[in-house]
N, C-alpha and C positions, 0 to 999 in steps of 0.2 A: 457782599450782596447789596448793601445799601448804595454803594457806588453804581451798581448796574441798574437798580431801580431808579435812582436819581437820573441816570443817563437816559433811560427810556422815557421818563416823564418829561425831561427837558427837551427831548427830541420830538415830542408830540405837538403837532400844529394846533394852535389855539382854537381857530374857528371850527374845524371838524370835531375837536374834543368837546366844545360847548354844545354843538348840535347833537352829539352822541348822548350827552347827559340829559338834554331836554327830551329826546325821544325815549329815554329810559323811564320817564314818568308814566306813560301809558303802559309800558311793559310791566310796571310794578302793580298794576291794578289786579290781575288775576291772583297774585300771591296775597295781596292785602284782603281781597274780598272772598277768597275761597272758603275759609273756615266760618266767616261771618254769614255768608250766604247759606252754607249747610246748616248752621245753628238756627237761623230764622226759618229756613225751609222745614226743618224738623219740628221746632217748637210752635211756630205760628201757622204752619201749613199742615203737614201730614198728621202730627199728633193732635192737632186741633180740628181734625176732620175738614180741613180746607185745602184740598189738593191743588186747587188753582193757585192759591197763595204760594204753596211750596214750589210748584212748577215755575211760578213767576220769579221767585228768588233764584232758582237754578237757571232760568233764562237770562237773568241779570248776570250771572256768572259766565254764561256763554258769550254775552255781549262784551264783558270785560276781557275774556280770552281773545275775542276778535280784535279788540283795541290793542291788546298786548302783542298780537301777531303783527299788526301794522307797525307798532313800535320796533319790534324785532327786525322786521324787514328793512326799516330805515337805518337801524343800527348796522346791519351787514352792508348796506349800501354805502354808508359813511366809512366803513372800516378801511377800505383801500386808501382813502385820503390820509389815514393815520399811519398805515403800515409801509406804503411804498416810499415816502420820504425818509422813513427810518432805515429802510434797506439801502437806499442810495447813500445815506450818511455812513453806514457801515462799510459799504464798498469803498467810499473815499478814504475811510480810516485805514482799511487794509492795504489799499494800493499806495496811499501816502506813506504809511509806515514801512512797507517793503521798499519803496523807492528811497526813503530816508536812510534805511539801513544799508541799502546798496551803495548810496553815495558815500557812506562812511566806511565802506569796505566790509560790511558785515553780511554774511549770507543769511537769508531768511528762508530756510527750507520749508517751513510750515505755511508760507503765504498762500500757496495754491490750495492747500486743504482748507484754509480759512475762507478764501474767496469763493471756492466752488461748493463747499459743503457746510462750513460752520455759519457763514452768513445766512444761508437758506434756513438752517436750523433756527437761528435767532429770529429771522423774519417770521417764520411760521408760528413759532411759539409765542412771539410777541403779539401776534394777532389773536391767538387762542387765549392768552392771558388777559388781554383787554376784554374779550367777550366774557370769560369766566368770572374775573374779578368784579366787573361791572354787574353781571348777573347775580353774583353772590350778595353784593351790597344792596342791590335793588330788592332782591327777594327777602333778605333778612329784615330790612327796614319795613317792607310791606307786611311781613308776617308779624313783627312786633306790634305794628299799628293795629293790625287786625285782631291779634290776641287781646290787646288792651280794650278794643271795642267789645269783644265778647265778655271778658272778665279778667281783671288784672291778676287774679290768683293763678290763672293759667300761665301767665308770663313768669311768675315767681317759681312755678314748678318746672317748667320746661327749659327756660333759658340757662340756668346754672349748669346742668349736665352738658348741654350743647356747647357752652363756652369752655367747659373743662376738656371736652373732646377736641375742640378747635385749638386750645392752648397746648395740649399734649402733642398734637400734630405739628404745630409750629416749633415746638421744642426739639423735634427730631430732624428739622431741616438742616442743622449744622452737620450731623453725621451723614445725611444723604448728600449734601453738597460736596463733602470730601470724596465720597465715592464717585460722584459724577466728574469731579476734577481728574481723578485717576483714569476714568474712562476717556475723557477728552485728550489727555496727554498720550494715552495708549493709542488712540485713534490717529493722532498726528504722527507718532513714531511709526505706526504701521504704514501710513500713507507715504512717508518719506522712504522707508525701506522698500516697500513694494514698488514705488516709482523707480527707484534705482535699479531694482532687479528687472522690471519690465523694460526699462530703457536699454538694458544690455542683453535682451533675449537672444538676439542673433549671435552675439559673442558667446553666451552661455551654451547655446546649442552647438556652436562650432567647436568649442573646446571641451564639451562633455562635462560641464561644471554644474549640472542640474542639482546634485546633492549639496554642493556648496551654497547654491542659491536658495535651496529649500531650508538649509540651516540658518541662513541669514534672516529669513522671514519667520522661522519657527518661534523665536523668542517674542517678537512683537505680537504675533497672533495669539500666543498663550496669555500674554499680559493683557490684551484686550478682552479675551474671554473671561479671565479672572475678574476684571473690572466690571464686566456686564453681569456676572453672577453675583457680585457684591451688591450691585444696584437692585437685583431681583429680591434680595432679602428685605429691602426697605418696604416692599409691598406688604409683608406680614405685619410689620409695625403699623403701617397705615391702616390695615384692617381693624386692629385693636382700637385705634383712635376713632375710626368711624363707628365702631360698636358703642363706644362711650358717648360720642356726641350725637349719633343718629338714632340708636336703638334704645338707649337708657331713658331718654325723655318719654318715649312711647310706653315703656314698661312703668315708669313713674306715674304717668297719667292713668294707665289702666289700674294699677294697684290703688291709687288714690281716688279712683272713681266713686266708690261707695261713700267715702268720707265727704267728697265734694258734693255729691247729691244730697247727703244729710245736712249740709250747710246751706242748701237752697239752690245749688247750681243745677241747671236743667240738663236733661239728656242731650238736647241739641247743642248746648254749650260744650259738653264733654266731647261730642262728635266733632264739633268745630275745632276743638283743640287737637283731636286725633288727625283731622284733616290738615291742620297747619304742620304737624310733624311729618305725616306721610307724603304730602304733596309739596310742602315748602322746605322745612329745615333739613330733612334727611337727604333728599336728592341734591340740594344745593351744596351741602357739606361734602357729599360724595364727589360731586363734580369739582369742587375746590381742591380736595385732596388729590384727586387724580391729575388735575391740571398743574397745580403748584408743586405737588410732590414728584411729578414726572417731568412734564414739559417746562414747568417754571424753574426747576433746578437746572435743567439742561440749558435753559435760556440764560440764567445768571452765570453759570460756570463758563459756558461758551462765549458769552459776551465779555466776561472778564478776561478770557484768553485773548480775544480780539483787541480789547482796549490795552492790555498789557503789552501785546506785541506791537501795537501802533505807537507806543511811547518810545521816543528816540532817546538814546543816551545823551547826556549833557556833553556839550562841546568841550574838548580838552582845552585847558588854559594854554595860551602860547608859551612855549618854553624858550628861555634865552639860549642863543647859540652864538655868542660873541666870538668873532675871529674866524668863523666858518663861512660867513656870507652865504652865497648861493651855491655852495659846493654840493654836487650830487654824488652820493656814495652808495655803493652796493656791497653788502656784507653777507657772505655765505648764502647767497640767494639760490633757492631751489623752488621749482614750480612744476606741477603736473596737473593735467586736466582730469581730475578725478582721483579718488583715494587709491585705486589699483592701477592707474596708468603709469607708464614710464615717464619720468621727468623730462620736460622739454629743456629746462635749464637746471644745472646741478652745481652747487657750491661755487657760484660765480662771485668774484670780488672785483670791484671796479671803482675807481675814483675819477670823477669828471670835475676838474677845478673850474671856478668861474671864468668865463671867457673862452673856454676850450671849444674846439671844432672837431667833433668826433664822428666818424662814419662807421656804421655797423654793417658788415658784409657776411655772407654765408650762403650756402645752397638754399633753394626754395624749401620752405617748411621746416627750417632748422630752428626757428624760434625768435626771429628778429622782431616781428610785430608783437609777439608775446612779451618780449623784453621791453618794447616801447610802452605797452600797456602797464607793465609793472613799474617802469620809471615814472609814469604819469599818475600812478595811483588808481588806475582803472581796474587792476587785478591785485589780489592780495597774495603775497608770497606764502608758499607752503612752509618754508623755513627761511630763516634769514630776514633781512630787512633792506628797504630802500630808503635812504635818508636824504632829505632836502634841507640844507642848512642845519644838519644835525638832528632833524625831527623826522620820524617815520612818515612817509607820505600817506600811509594808510590812516594815520591818526590826525592828519590835518583837516580842519573844517573845509567844507566844499568851497566857500568863498576864498579862504586863504590859499587853498590849493590852486584855484583858478588864477590867482594873482602870482603864483610862483612858477607855473609852467603852462605852456600852450602846446597842444598836440594837433597836428594836421594829418589825418589818415589818408590812405590812398583814394578812397571814395569821398571826395570833399563834399561838405554839406553847404548848400545855399538854400535860402527860403524865398518864397514868393513875397515880394514887397519892394521897397525902395533900394536902389543900388547903395545909397549912402548908409542905410540901416544895415545892409549886409556887410559893408566894409568896416563899419565902426562898431560892430556888435560887441567886441571885446574892449573897445575904447570909446565909449559914448561921448566923452568930453573932447575928443580930438577936433582940432580946428581945421578949416579947409586947406590951409597951407601944408599942414602935416599930412593930411590925407593925400593931397596931390603928390607930395614927395614920396609917400609909400607906393602909390600907383606907379610912378616913374621908376622907382628903385627896383621893383620886382618885374617890371616890363609889362604892365597891364594897361598901358596907355591906349593902345589900339582897341583893346576889348572894351574899355569904358567908353571910348569915343563911339564905337559901333553901336553900343546899347543906347546911347543918347546922353551920356554924362552921368555924374553922380546924383543928379536929381531925377533920373529916369526910374521907371519901374522895371524890376528884374523878374523874368519868367524862367524858372529853372529848366523847364523842358526845352527852351530855345537855346540853351548853352550846351556846348560839347563838354566832354569829360575834362579836357585840358583847360577850357575856359572856366569851368567850376573850380578847378585847382588854382587858377590865377586869382579868382575872387577870395578863396580861402587863404592864399598866401599873403595877399594884402591885409586881410583881417589879422593874421598872425603877426605880420610885421608891425602893425599898429598896437598890438597887445603890449601892456606894460610888463608882462611876465619876463623874468630874466633868463628863463630856460625855454628854448623852442625845440620841439621834436618833430621832425618831418618824416613820417612813416610812408616812404615811397610817394610823397606828396607832389612829386614832379614827374611821375612816370608817364603821364599823358602829354607832356611837353616835349618839344624837340630838344636836342642837346644844347643848342645855343640858348634857348629860353631857360632851360634848366640851370645852365651855368650862371646866367644873369641872376636868377632868383637866389641860388645858393650863395653867390658872392655878396648879394645884397644883405642877406641875413648874417653873413660872416662880418660884414662891415657895420652892421646895425649895433653891434655890441651884445654882450651877454653870452650865454652858452648855446651852441648849436649842435644838435645831434641829428644825424641824417641816416635813416635806414636806406641804404643804397640799393638801387636796382641797376645802376650802371657803374662800371668800375671808375669812370671819370669822377664820380662823386667821392670815391675813396682817394683818388689822386689829389683832389682839391683840399681834403681834410688835413688838419694838423696831426691827428692820430686816427688809427683804424683799429676797430675791434673785430676780430675774426671768430665766428662761431662755427664749430664743426660737429656739434651734437654730443660730444663727450667732454669738451673743454673749451677754452677760449684763449686767444692770444691777442695782445694789444701792443701797439707800437706805431712808429711812423712807417711810411711806405717802404723806404729802403730797408729798414730793419726787418720788416715782415717778409719782404722778398727773399731775404737770406735765411730766415728762421721758420717760416710757415709754408709747408708744401701746399696746403689748401689755398692759401693766398696766391701762390704762384699758379696753381691750376685755374683759379678764377681770372687771373690776368690773361692766361692763355697766350695767344699770339699777339696780344695788345702791344702796340708800339707807343709807350708813354709819351715820348717827345713829339712824335708826329700828331698823335691824337690831341694832346694838350694844345698844340698850336691851332688845331681845327676848332676845338670847342672852348 
């Protein structure tokens, strides 16, 4: 809890915080003057047969209350300047943590619950805690000053039981925090389970799996209900603490009243002490226990969950893989989109040695792009592993992974800005000669000339899909990554332009993997991987023609000799 409190204090902007403290001074006036005004109104006014004096003291109390109301109004006006920057910081924490885990291949199923629900809980309770804690301090300080002004003996009688009640309440916070943690964890688990069930509502209705879906959510619902019931028992303990700190001082003062009067304490002073208890100490202690014992614990526990989830695991130390170089290996790879979905890839084994040129072919929807995402570390295998240089790509830091492979998807990404920046995005240190060579190699000369050269500004909306692919191809060609994966990255180019680009990458050096949308890409490759949905076959063109019926079907009536001459 200390960490959460420190985080909240550190996130508080200084100027609004100072202004809030200054406006708390007039708000302390009613608490400080209430008992004193009552004591003087009774002793110097009504008991002395001077009602005007008594009314004057009460009028002074009304003036103090008015000044306190002005202070309270300014406090609430300043509250937004403290709370909203804190909320923005939490949102950045949640989003940054989720993205950081995603980059490392770790699913963050609770991120949505934290962003849409837990951040708002923390924001609202943070504002409430600021108001309550500030009000508690202001009131207690004002009451103590007022009691000292009336008679120090009142402080000696009333303050010890008040502090005992407060201390007993603080001692119960550990137990209450554990129960709140259980509640937050149950809430996250219920959100994940319910989200999965709701996402499959149509499938559940179509297959008649309502009972199975209900069984999936039953456990999380019961766990959350148990956690909420455990939180409710904390209220009973809180009531005992309030009785000790809020009501015992009142009883002590009433019991000690005759003795105090016998020592010379006036009736007005006794009434002033009662006023300080009933109007000052008791309400402020009740508010504190309600806020800190409920919203405060929810704040600390929920904020703790947010901060814990935002912490990224330490980057793994680079592991030696001497002799393996840039080899890409797939071992027992199985992947499915969801725990109950049929695997898209099953028990796939593949070795792509450095410098290989591999084409991946298969019917549409068979899993070619999924395999590309797995090879590049964008997806995490359900079973098995993808190794780059002997290291699982899912364990590689983002910067090291970017240096090891480059992926160009079918929908090539270009951004508004300079042509040079778009081309050298993956190789910012490339010199003009190297960039010019890359442009010529992949056949983008005409495009760059039409745009206005490498110094011109590129507007993505003014480029066709094929032109965007050419920009992305130059970018990948300049990349220092030894492994390049083209996921139908030339599908919007004509066959001649496609052949030029693929041959440029083959001559560039390194490993080239092409997700083929034309059979001509397979004919140019050194090896071909054929995916059929149940297994995989790998070999050269002639071998697969003899051994793979699916490959022969994909070739169809294609005439390799004539087509290769054309393209």
